[in-house]
Residue, then its C-alpha position, 0 to 999 in steps of 0.5 A: x336340715x335334719x334339725x329343721x325336719x325334726x322340728x316339724x315332727x318328721x322322724x329321721x333314721x340314723x343313717x350315719x350310725x347304721x352305716x358305721x355299726x354295720x361296717x364295724x359288725x362286718x369287720x368283726x365277722x371277717x376278723x373272726x375268720x382271720x383269727x381262726x386262720x391264724x390259730x390254725x397256722x400257729x397250731x400247725x407251726x407248733x406241732x411241726x416244731x414239737x414233732x421235729x424236736x426229737x430229731x434235733x441233736x441234743x434236744x429231747x422231746x421233754x425240753x422246752x418245745x414240749x412245754x406247750x400244752x395240749x387240751x384233749x389232744x388239741x393245741x392251746x392256740x387253736x382252742x384260744x383262737x376259736x374261742x375268740x373267733x366265736x366271741x367276735x362272730x357273736x358281737x359282729x352279728x349283734x352289731x349288724x342287728x343293732x345297725x339294722x335297728x338304727x335304720x328304723x323310722x321310730x326314734x325309740x327303736x333307733x335309740x335302742x339300736x344305738x344303745x345295743x351297738x354301743x354296748x357291743x362296741x365296748x365288749x368287742x373293742x370295735x371303734x366303728x361300732x362304738x361310734x355308730x352307737x353313739x351316733x344312733x343315740x345322738x340322732x334319736x332324741x325325742x321330737x318335742x311338740x311346740x308348746x302352742x300345739x300342746x296348749x291348743x290340744x288341752x283347750x280342745x279337751x276342755x271344751 
């Protein structure tokens, strides 16, 4: 049905690409929140182990447990987790923006949205966004006008 509509010159949205890229973007945003929570838990666990190391028999604070670095007084898992979460949050927002572009009626905008979704999906390692971008690119092929209409248009211009 879609190909027959495109042959008649009716433009279609990339609904499948829109939905997949949108779900991928939402999952990226939710995943970034989960990464922050997980890094907070790891920071608290490692901080508790570090604080209790001096109380253990025969273990000094300088041995093994203290080898986990602090950067400006903040534990490394928290900094690393926040950095990854910010990256995933940005990629999720860009995936949602690309999904909205794929829901437009203009084939060029749909194609650009598909390309952006594909790039964002690769950078974020998000399979749903990658598939949504590919679907947006595939469904946005330019509609070719029939050759009969082109030749009659040329004849009208020459007259």
